[in-house]
N, CA, C and O atoms as a Maestro MAE file, in Angstrom:
{
 s_m_m2io_version
 :::
 2.0.0
}

f_m_ct {
 s_m_title
 :::
 protein
 m_atom[268] {
  # First column is atom index #
  i_m_mmod_type
  r_m_x_coord
  r_m_y_coord
  r_m_z_coord
  i_m_residue_number
  s_m_chain_name
  s_m_pdb_residue_name
  s_m_pdb_atom_name
  i_m_atomic_number
  :::
  1 25 0.896 -1.207 -0.231 1 A "MET " " N  " 7
  2 3 0.096 0.080 -0.103 1 A "MET " " CA " 6
  3 2 1.034 1.284 0.130 1 A "MET " " C  " 6
  4 15 1.945 1.359 0.955 1 A "MET " " O  " 8
  5 25 0.604 2.261 -0.810 2 A "SER " " N  " 7
  6 3 1.184 3.459 -0.738 2 A "SER " " CA " 6
  7 2 0.274 4.692 -0.128 2 A "SER " " C  " 6
  8 15 -0.954 4.721 -0.206 2 A "SER " " O  " 8
  9 25 0.983 5.572 0.412 3 A "PHE " " N  " 7
  10 3 0.466 6.674 0.950 3 A "PHE " " CA " 6
  11 2 1.262 7.943 0.985 3 A "PHE " " C  " 6
  12 15 2.324 7.919 0.363 3 A "PHE " " O  " 8
  13 25 0.943 9.002 1.581 4 A "VAL " " N  " 7
  14 3 1.589 10.284 1.818 4 A "VAL " " CA " 6
  15 2 2.163 10.030 3.356 4 A "VAL " " C  " 6
  16 15 1.425 9.771 4.307 4 A "VAL " " O  " 8
  17 25 3.684 10.154 3.442 5 A "ALA " " N  " 7
  18 3 4.121 10.175 4.521 5 A "ALA " " CA " 6
  19 2 5.362 11.319 4.908 5 A "ALA " " C  " 6
  20 15 5.932 11.768 3.913 5 A "ALA " " O  " 8
  21 25 5.762 11.753 6.027 6 A "TYR " " N  " 7
  22 3 6.794 12.705 6.189 6 A "TYR " " CA " 6
  23 2 8.065 11.713 6.489 6 A "TYR " " C  " 6
  24 15 8.173 10.946 7.446 6 A "TYR " " O  " 8
  25 25 8.955 11.916 5.472 7 A "CYS " " N  " 7
  26 3 10.323 11.378 5.540 7 A "CYS " " CA " 6
  27 2 11.133 12.336 6.337 7 A "CYS " " C  " 6
  28 15 11.154 13.520 6.000 7 A "CYS " " O  " 8
  29 25 11.963 11.812 7.616 8 A "PHE " " N  " 7
  30 3 12.557 12.755 8.293 8 A "PHE " " CA " 6
  31 2 13.972 13.048 7.621 8 A "PHE " " C  " 6
  32 15 14.653 14.054 7.817 8 A "PHE " " O  " 8
  33 25 14.318 11.844 6.690 9 A "ARG " " N  " 7
  34 3 15.757 12.117 6.006 9 A "ARG " " CA " 6
  35 2 15.609 13.117 4.932 9 A "ARG " " C  " 6
  36 15 16.503 13.941 4.738 9 A "ARG " " O  " 8
  37 25 14.651 13.096 4.303 10 A "CYS " " N  " 7
  38 3 14.452 13.972 3.090 10 A "CYS " " CA " 6
  39 2 13.942 15.398 3.584 10 A "CYS " " C  " 6
  40 15 14.124 16.403 2.897 10 A "CYS " " O  " 8
  41 25 13.289 15.429 4.826 11 A "GLU " " N  " 7
  42 3 12.694 16.542 5.220 11 A "GLU " " CA " 6
  43 2 11.463 17.053 4.703 11 A "GLU " " C  " 6
  44 15 11.076 18.218 4.804 11 A "GLU " " O  " 8
  45 25 10.882 16.114 4.148 12 A "LYS " " N  " 7
  46 3 9.544 16.670 3.071 12 A "LYS " " CA " 6
  47 2 8.587 15.211 3.050 12 A "LYS " " C  " 6
  48 15 8.865 14.042 3.314 12 A "LYS " " O  " 8
  49 25 7.334 15.897 2.603 13 A "LYS " " N  " 7
  50 3 6.371 14.507 2.402 13 A "LYS " " CA " 6
  51 2 6.755 13.873 1.176 13 A "LYS " " C  " 6
  52 15 7.151 14.494 0.190 13 A "LYS " " O  " 8
  53 25 6.615 12.431 1.260 14 A "VAL " " N  " 7
  54 3 7.084 11.739 0.048 14 A "VAL " " CA " 6
  55 2 6.056 10.279 -0.179 14 A "VAL " " C  " 6
  56 15 5.710 9.631 0.808 14 A "VAL " " O  " 8
  57 25 5.799 10.031 -1.042 15 A "THR " " N  " 7
  58 3 5.227 8.508 -1.312 15 A "THR " " CA " 6
  59 2 5.831 7.421 -0.643 15 A "THR " " C  " 6
  60 15 6.884 7.024 -1.140 15 A "THR " " O  " 8
  61 25 5.384 6.802 0.444 16 A "ALA " " N  " 7
  62 3 5.911 5.976 1.000 16 A "ALA " " CA " 6
  63 2 5.189 4.673 1.036 16 A "ALA " " C  " 6
  64 15 3.970 4.774 0.894 16 A "ALA " " O  " 8
  65 25 5.679 3.444 1.197 17 A "HIS " " N  " 7
  66 3 4.879 2.113 0.942 17 A "HIS " " CA " 6
  67 2 5.079 1.059 1.959 17 A "HIS " " C  " 6
  68 15 6.202 0.816 2.403 17 A "HIS " " O  " 8
  69 25 4.189 0.530 2.278 18 A "THR " " N  " 7
  70 3 4.288 -0.753 3.268 18 A "THR " " CA " 6
  71 2 3.991 -1.915 2.587 18 A "THR " " C  " 6
  72 15 3.349 -1.944 1.538 18 A "THR " " O  " 8
  73 25 4.499 -2.989 3.230 19 A "MET " " N  " 7
  74 3 4.305 -4.372 2.692 19 A "MET " " CA " 6
  75 2 2.929 -4.979 3.208 19 A "MET " " C  " 6
  76 15 2.502 -6.015 2.700 19 A "MET " " O  " 8
  77 25 2.210 -4.299 4.263 20 A "LEU " " N  " 7
  78 3 0.977 -4.875 4.986 20 A "LEU " " CA " 6
  79 2 -0.013 -4.179 3.902 20 A "LEU " " C  " 6
  80 15 0.273 -3.210 3.198 20 A "LEU " " O  " 8
  81 25 -1.148 -4.836 3.924 21 A "ASP " " N  " 7
  82 3 -2.260 -4.540 3.159 21 A "ASP " " CA " 6
  83 2 -3.397 -5.181 3.786 21 A "ASP " " C  " 6
  84 15 -3.394 -6.208 4.465 21 A "ASP " " O  " 8
  85 25 -4.554 -4.296 3.409 22 A "GLY " " N  " 7
  86 3 -5.779 -4.915 3.996 22 A "GLY " " CA " 6
  87 2 -6.116 -5.096 5.383 22 A "GLY " " C  " 6
  88 15 -5.708 -4.206 6.129 22 A "GLY " " O  " 8
  89 25 -6.716 -5.967 5.863 23 A "ASN " " N  " 7
  90 3 -6.841 -6.456 7.196 23 A "ASN " " CA " 6
  91 2 -5.550 -6.467 8.162 23 A "ASN " " C  " 6
  92 15 -5.591 -6.094 9.334 23 A "ASN " " O  " 8
  93 25 -4.488 -6.911 7.557 24 A "ASP " " N  " 7
  94 3 -3.106 -6.861 8.079 24 A "ASP " " CA " 6
  95 2 -2.866 -5.446 8.578 24 A "ASP " " C  " 6
  96 15 -2.534 -5.209 9.740 24 A "ASP " " O  " 8
  97 25 -3.044 -4.551 7.679 25 A "LEU " " N  " 7
  98 3 -2.557 -3.364 7.937 25 A "LEU " " CA " 6
  99 2 -3.630 -2.532 8.993 25 A "LEU " " C  " 6
  100 15 -3.303 -1.845 9.961 25 A "LEU " " O  " 8
  101 25 -4.943 -2.801 8.517 26 A "LEU " " N  " 7
  102 3 -5.680 -2.324 9.865 26 A "LEU " " CA " 6
  103 2 -5.539 -2.750 11.185 26 A "LEU " " C  " 6
  104 15 -5.782 -2.016 12.143 26 A "LEU " " O  " 8
  105 25 -5.094 -4.095 11.292 27 A "SER " " N  " 7
  106 3 -4.869 -4.448 12.704 27 A "SER " " CA " 6
  107 2 -3.732 -4.102 13.260 27 A "SER " " C  " 6
  108 15 -3.690 -3.833 14.460 27 A "SER " " O  " 8
  109 25 -2.282 -4.041 12.212 28 A "ALA " " N  " 7
  110 3 -1.171 -3.340 12.818 28 A "ALA " " CA " 6
  111 2 -1.566 -1.923 13.393 28 A "ALA " " C  " 6
  112 15 -1.151 -1.580 14.500 28 A "ALA " " O  " 8
  113 25 -2.387 -1.091 12.613 29 A "LEU " " N  " 7
  114 3 -2.484 0.312 12.764 29 A "LEU " " CA " 6
  115 2 -3.362 0.514 14.000 29 A "LEU " " C  " 6
  116 15 -3.194 1.530 14.673 29 A "LEU " " O  " 8
  117 25 -4.323 -0.422 14.354 30 A "ARG " " N  " 7
  118 3 -4.940 -0.571 15.668 30 A "ARG " " CA " 6
  119 2 -4.325 -1.093 16.602 30 A "ARG " " C  " 6
  120 15 -4.702 -0.736 17.718 30 A "ARG " " O  " 8
  121 25 -3.492 -1.831 16.556 31 A "GLY " " N  " 7
  122 3 -2.406 -2.304 17.704 31 A "GLY " " CA " 6
  123 2 -1.432 -2.049 17.755 31 A "GLY " " C  " 6
  124 15 -1.038 -1.241 16.914 31 A "GLY " " O  " 8
  125 25 -0.529 -2.540 18.694 32 A "ASP " " N  " 7
  126 3 0.900 -2.150 19.248 32 A "ASP " " CA " 6
  127 2 1.873 -2.609 18.107 32 A "ASP " " C  " 6
  128 15 3.028 -2.182 18.143 32 A "ASP " " O  " 8
  129 25 1.497 -3.424 17.131 33 A "THR " " N  " 7
  130 3 2.373 -3.953 16.195 33 A "THR " " CA " 6
  131 2 2.948 -2.678 15.164 33 A "THR " " C  " 6
  132 15 2.244 -1.722 14.839 33 A "THR " " O  " 8
  133 25 4.402 -2.882 14.717 34 A "ASP " " N  " 7
  134 3 5.156 -2.061 14.485 34 A "ASP " " CA " 6
  135 2 4.724 -1.857 12.847 34 A "ASP " " C  " 6
  136 15 4.528 -2.885 12.199 34 A "ASP " " O  " 8
  137 25 4.604 -0.790 12.304 35 A "VAL " " N  " 7
  138 3 4.364 -0.516 10.738 35 A "VAL " " CA " 6
  139 2 5.668 0.252 9.982 35 A "VAL " " C  " 6
  140 15 5.814 1.475 9.956 35 A "VAL " " O  " 8
  141 25 6.444 -0.586 9.466 36 A "GLU " " N  " 7
  142 3 7.556 -0.280 8.851 36 A "GLU " " CA " 6
  143 2 7.170 0.020 7.403 36 A "GLU " " C  " 6
  144 15 6.490 -0.739 6.712 36 A "GLU " " O  " 8
  145 25 7.716 1.311 6.966 37 A "VAL " " N  " 7
  146 3 7.367 1.881 5.690 37 A "VAL " " CA " 6
  147 2 8.750 2.200 5.075 37 A "VAL " " C  " 6
  148 15 9.741 2.378 5.784 37 A "VAL " " O  " 8
  149 25 8.773 2.263 3.776 38 A "ILE " " N  " 7
  150 3 9.877 2.715 2.732 38 A "ILE " " CA " 6
  151 2 9.396 3.527 1.732 38 A "ILE " " C  " 6
  152 15 8.300 3.462 1.176 38 A "ILE " " O  " 8
  153 25 10.631 4.578 1.477 39 A "HIS " " N  " 7
  154 3 10.265 5.494 0.578 39 A "HIS " " CA " 6
  155 2 11.509 5.326 -0.597 39 A "HIS " " C  " 6
  156 15 12.639 5.357 -0.110 39 A "HIS " " O  " 8
  157 25 11.451 5.194 -1.734 40 A "VAL " " N  " 7
  158 3 12.599 5.307 -2.508 40 A "VAL " " CA " 6
  159 2 13.183 6.579 -2.976 40 A "VAL " " C  " 6
  160 15 12.499 7.212 -3.780 40 A "VAL " " O  " 8
  161 25 14.227 7.028 -2.650 41 A "SER " " N  " 7
  162 3 15.105 8.259 -3.064 41 A "SER " " CA " 6
  163 2 16.071 8.082 -4.153 41 A "SER " " C  " 6
  164 15 17.063 7.399 -3.901 41 A "SER " " O  " 8
  165 25 15.937 8.606 -5.365 42 A "ASN " " N  " 7
  166 3 16.882 8.455 -6.321 42 A "ASN " " CA " 6
  167 2 18.321 8.742 -5.999 42 A "ASN " " C  " 6
  168 15 19.329 8.059 -6.182 42 A "ASN " " O  " 8
  169 25 18.128 10.092 -5.400 43 A "ASP " " N  " 7
  170 3 19.546 10.494 -4.921 43 A "ASP " " CA " 6
  171 2 20.005 10.148 -3.505 43 A "ASP " " C  " 6
  172 15 21.169 10.417 -3.206 43 A "ASP " " O  " 8
  173 25 19.300 9.648 -2.717 44 A "ARG " " N  " 7
  174 3 19.700 9.627 -1.256 44 A "ARG " " CA " 6
  175 2 19.605 7.936 -0.942 44 A "ARG " " C  " 6
  176 15 19.971 7.435 0.122 44 A "ARG " " O  " 8
  177 25 19.121 7.288 -1.921 45 A "GLY " " N  " 7
  178 3 19.206 5.907 -1.371 45 A "GLY " " CA " 6
  179 2 17.402 5.446 -0.808 45 A "GLY " " C  " 6
  180 15 16.554 6.339 -0.772 45 A "GLY " " O  " 8
  181 25 17.118 4.296 -0.497 46 A "ASP " " N  " 7
  182 3 15.956 3.999 0.025 46 A "ASP " " CA " 6
  183 2 16.203 4.578 1.671 46 A "ASP " " C  " 6
  184 15 17.282 4.658 2.257 46 A "ASP " " O  " 8
  185 25 14.976 4.907 2.136 47 A "HIS " " N  " 7
  186 3 14.742 5.212 3.496 47 A "HIS " " CA " 6
  187 2 13.576 4.421 4.062 47 A "HIS " " C  " 6
  188 15 12.451 4.326 3.571 47 A "HIS " " O  " 8
  189 25 14.053 3.849 5.218 48 A "ARG " " N  " 7
  190 3 13.019 2.939 5.927 48 A "ARG " " CA " 6
  191 2 13.068 3.558 7.414 48 A "ARG " " C  " 6
  192 15 14.012 4.053 8.029 48 A "ARG " " O  " 8
  193 25 11.555 3.333 7.825 49 A "TRP " " N  " 7
  194 3 11.433 3.815 9.282 49 A "TRP " " CA " 6
  195 2 10.186 3.052 9.627 49 A "TRP " " C  " 6
  196 15 9.627 2.361 8.776 49 A "TRP " " O  " 8
  197 25 9.738 3.161 10.851 50 A "LYS " " N  " 7
  198 3 8.699 2.934 11.269 50 A "LYS " " CA " 6
  199 2 7.576 3.804 11.903 50 A "LYS " " C  " 6
  200 15 7.901 4.435 12.909 50 A "LYS " " O  " 8
  201 25 6.583 3.897 11.553 51 A "LEU " " N  " 7
  202 3 5.535 4.863 12.148 51 A "LEU " " CA " 6
  203 2 5.307 5.021 13.480 51 A "LEU " " C  " 6
  204 15 4.929 4.101 14.205 51 A "LEU " " O  " 8
  205 25 5.560 6.376 13.923 52 A "ASN " " N  " 7
  206 3 4.913 6.587 15.225 52 A "ASN " " CA " 6
  207 2 3.657 6.323 15.660 52 A "ASN " " C  " 6
  208 15 2.920 5.816 14.814 52 A "ASN " " O  " 8
  209 25 3.182 6.529 16.780 53 A "ALA " " N  " 7
  210 3 1.648 6.139 17.200 53 A "ALA " " CA " 6
  211 2 0.879 7.235 16.442 53 A "ALA " " C  " 6
  212 15 0.062 6.839 15.610 53 A "ALA " " O  " 8
  213 25 1.022 8.486 16.608 54 A "GLN " " N  " 7
  214 3 0.243 9.483 15.661 54 A "GLN " " CA " 6
  215 2 0.437 9.126 14.353 54 A "GLN " " C  " 6
  216 15 -0.674 8.976 13.845 54 A "GLN " " O  " 8
  217 25 1.330 8.912 13.544 55 A "GLU " " N  " 7
  218 3 1.328 8.657 12.128 55 A "GLU " " CA " 6
  219 2 0.517 7.459 11.830 55 A "GLU " " C  " 6
  220 15 -0.120 7.360 10.781 55 A "GLU " " O  " 8
  221 25 0.541 6.278 13.018 56 A "LYS " " N  " 7
  222 3 -0.344 5.209 12.627 56 A "LYS " " CA " 6
  223 2 -1.921 5.769 12.783 56 A "LYS " " C  " 6
  224 15 -2.757 5.467 11.931 56 A "LYS " " O  " 8
  225 25 -2.216 6.497 13.787 57 A "THR " " N  " 7
  226 3 -3.457 6.894 13.871 57 A "THR " " CA " 6
  227 2 -3.872 7.673 12.728 57 A "THR " " C  " 6
  228 15 -4.902 7.373 12.124 57 A "THR " " O  " 8
  229 25 -3.148 8.657 12.383 58 A "ASN " " N  " 7
  230 3 -3.438 9.323 11.056 58 A "ASN " " CA " 6
  231 2 -3.847 8.649 9.880 58 A "ASN " " C  " 6
  232 15 -4.803 8.918 9.152 58 A "ASN " " O  " 8
  233 25 -2.888 7.607 9.767 59 A "LEU " " N  " 7
  234 3 -2.975 6.562 8.426 59 A "LEU " " CA " 6
  235 2 -4.497 5.818 8.698 59 A "LEU " " C  " 6
  236 15 -5.358 5.839 7.818 59 A "LEU " " O  " 8
  237 25 -4.700 5.220 9.895 60 A "LEU " " N  " 7
  238 3 -5.926 4.820 10.183 60 A "LEU " " CA " 6
  239 2 -7.076 5.437 10.095 60 A "LEU " " C  " 6
  240 15 -8.117 4.787 9.998 60 A "LEU " " O  " 8
  241 25 -7.066 6.809 10.115 61 A "ASN " " N  " 7
  242 3 -8.233 7.701 10.231 61 A "ASN " " CA " 6
  243 2 -8.470 8.057 8.766 61 A "ASN " " C  " 6
  244 15 -9.616 8.237 8.354 61 A "ASN " " O  " 8
  245 25 -7.325 8.168 7.918 62 A "HIS " " N  " 7
  246 3 -7.461 8.230 6.503 62 A "HIS " " CA " 6
  247 2 -7.979 7.292 5.665 62 A "HIS " " C  " 6
  248 15 -8.615 7.486 4.629 62 A "HIS " " O  " 8
  249 25 -7.595 6.022 6.295 63 A "LEU " " N  " 7
  250 3 -8.375 4.734 5.402 63 A "LEU " " CA " 6
  251 2 -9.781 4.689 5.768 63 A "LEU " " C  " 6
  252 15 -10.580 4.402 4.877 63 A "LEU " " O  " 8
  253 25 -10.279 4.969 7.139 64 A "LYS " " N  " 7
  254 3 -11.489 4.890 7.457 64 A "LYS " " CA " 6
  255 2 -12.441 5.817 6.440 64 A "LYS " " C  " 6
  256 15 -13.440 5.381 5.870 64 A "LYS " " O  " 8
  257 25 -12.005 6.989 6.342 65 A "GLU " " N  " 7
  258 3 -12.699 8.111 5.655 65 A "GLU " " CA " 6
  259 2 -12.732 7.446 4.123 65 A "GLU " " C  " 6
  260 15 -13.779 7.459 3.476 65 A "GLU " " O  " 8
  261 25 -11.581 6.903 3.629 66 A "ALA " " N  " 7
  262 3 -11.584 6.515 2.357 66 A "ALA " " CA " 6
  263 2 -12.695 5.392 1.924 66 A "ALA " " C  " 6
  264 15 -13.144 5.275 0.784 66 A "ALA " " O  " 8
  265 25 -13.002 4.698 2.902 67 A "ARG " " N  " 7
  266 3 -13.907 3.798 2.697 67 A "ARG " " CA " 6
  267 2 -15.450 4.340 2.418 67 A "ARG " " C  " 6
  268 15 -16.360 3.535 2.215 67 A "ARG " " O  " 8
  :::
 }
 m_bond[267] {
  # First column is bond index #
  i_m_from
  i_m_to
  i_m_order
  :::
  1 1 2 1
  2 2 3 1
  3 3 4 2
  4 3 5 1
  5 5 6 1
  6 6 7 1
  7 7 8 2
  8 7 9 1
  9 9 10 1
  10 10 11 1
  11 11 12 2
  12 11 13 1
  13 13 14 1
  14 14 15 1
  15 15 16 2
  16 15 17 1
  17 17 18 1
  18 18 19 1
  19 19 20 2
  20 19 21 1
  21 21 22 1
  22 22 23 1
  23 23 24 2
  24 23 25 1
  25 25 26 1
  26 26 27 1
  27 27 28 2
  28 27 29 1
  29 29 30 1
  30 30 31 1
  31 31 32 2
  32 31 33 1
  33 33 34 1
  34 34 35 1
  35 35 36 2
  36 35 37 1
  37 37 38 1
  38 38 39 1
  39 39 40 2
  40 39 41 1
  41 41 42 1
  42 42 43 1
  43 43 44 2
  44 43 45 1
  45 45 46 1
  46 46 47 1
  47 47 48 2
  48 47 49 1
  49 49 50 1
  50 50 51 1
  51 51 52 2
  52 51 53 1
  53 53 54 1
  54 54 55 1
  55 55 56 2
  56 55 57 1
  57 57 58 1
  58 58 59 1
  59 59 60 2
  60 59 61 1
  61 61 62 1
  62 62 63 1
  63 63 64 2
  64 63 65 1
  65 65 66 1
  66 66 67 1
  67 67 68 2
  68 67 69 1
  69 69 70 1
  70 70 71 1
  71 71 72 2
  72 71 73 1
  73 73 74 1
  74 74 75 1
  75 75 76 2
  76 75 77 1
  77 77 78 1
  78 78 79 1
  79 79 80 2
  80 79 81 1
  81 81 82 1
  82 82 83 1
  83 83 84 2
  84 83 85 1
  85 85 86 1
  86 86 87 1
  87 87 88 2
  88 87 89 1
  89 89 90 1
  90 90 91 1
  91 91 92 2
  92 91 93 1
  93 93 94 1
  94 94 95 1
  95 95 96 2
  96 95 97 1
  97 97 98 1
  98 98 99 1
  99 99 100 2
  100 99 101 1
  101 101 102 1
  102 102 103 1
  103 103 104 2
  104 103 105 1
  105 105 106 1
  106 106 107 1
  107 107 108 2
  108 107 109 1
  109 109 110 1
  110 110 111 1
  111 111 112 2
  112 111 113 1
  113 113 114 1
  114 114 115 1
  115 115 116 2
  116 115 117 1
  117 117 118 1
  118 118 119 1
  119 119 120 2
  120 119 121 1
  121 121 122 1
  122 122 123 1
  123 123 124 2
  124 123 125 1
  125 125 126 1
  126 126 127 1
  127 127 128 2
  128 127 129 1
  129 129 130 1
  130 130 131 1
  131 131 132 2
  132 131 133 1
  133 133 134 1
  134 134 135 1
  135 135 136 2
  136 135 137 1
  137 137 138 1
  138 138 139 1
  139 139 140 2
  140 139 141 1
  141 141 142 1
  142 142 143 1
  143 143 144 2
  144 143 145 1
  145 145 146 1
  146 146 147 1
  147 147 148 2
  148 147 149 1
  149 149 150 1
  150 150 151 1
  151 151 152 2
  152 151 153 1
  153 153 154 1
  154 154 155 1
  155 155 156 2
  156 155 157 1
  157 157 158 1
  158 158 159 1
  159 159 160 2
  160 159 161 1
  161 161 162 1
  162 162 163 1
  163 163 164 2
  164 163 165 1
  165 165 166 1
  166 166 167 1
  167 167 168 2
  168 167 169 1
  169 169 170 1
  170 170 171 1
  171 171 172 2
  172 171 173 1
  173 173 174 1
  174 174 175 1
  175 175 176 2
  176 175 177 1
  177 177 178 1
  178 178 179 1
  179 179 180 2
  180 179 181 1
  181 181 182 1
  182 182 183 1
  183 183 184 2
  184 183 185 1
  185 185 186 1
  186 186 187 1
  187 187 188 2
  188 187 189 1
  189 189 190 1
  190 190 191 1
  191 191 192 2
  192 191 193 1
  193 193 194 1
  194 194 195 1
  195 195 196 2
  196 195 197 1
  197 197 198 1
  198 198 199 1
  199 199 200 2
  200 199 201 1
  201 201 202 1
  202 202 203 1
  203 203 204 2
  204 203 205 1
  205 205 206 1
  206 206 207 1
  207 207 208 2
  208 207 209 1
  209 209 210 1
  210 210 211 1
  211 211 212 2
  212 211 213 1
  213 213 214 1
  214 214 215 1
  215 215 216 2
  216 215 217 1
  217 217 218 1
  218 218 219 1
  219 219 220 2
  220 219 221 1
  221 221 222 1
  222 222 223 1
  223 223 224 2
  224 223 225 1
  225 225 226 1
  226 226 227 1
  227 227 228 2
  228 227 229 1
  229 229 230 1
  230 230 231 1
  231 231 232 2
  232 231 233 1
  233 233 234 1
  234 234 235 1
  235 235 236 2
  236 235 237 1
  237 237 238 1
  238 238 239 1
  239 239 240 2
  240 239 241 1
  241 241 242 1
  242 242 243 1
  243 243 244 2
  244 243 245 1
  245 245 246 1
  246 246 247 1
  247 247 248 2
  248 247 249 1
  249 249 250 1
  250 250 251 1
  251 251 252 2
  252 251 253 1
  253 253 254 1
  254 254 255 1
  255 255 256 2
  256 255 257 1
  257 257 258 1
  258 258 259 1
  259 259 260 2
  260 259 261 1
  261 261 262 1
  262 262 263 1
  263 263 264 2
  264 263 265 1
  265 265 266 1
  266 266 267 1
  267 267 268 2
  :::
 }
}
């Protein structure tokens, strides 16, 4: 799944991707499971990080609104 997230290394909003989809992603966003994301930067290499609690809440709310 792809979505817009803030990359602290690039210091801007980017298109980020997670390997989780559907119910697996929703379950991780609702619980204590880490959600790792990646964004590919042509000039700086790939950046990986885990969403913090607020980012997980924001993404969960966005997905609920999109339904």
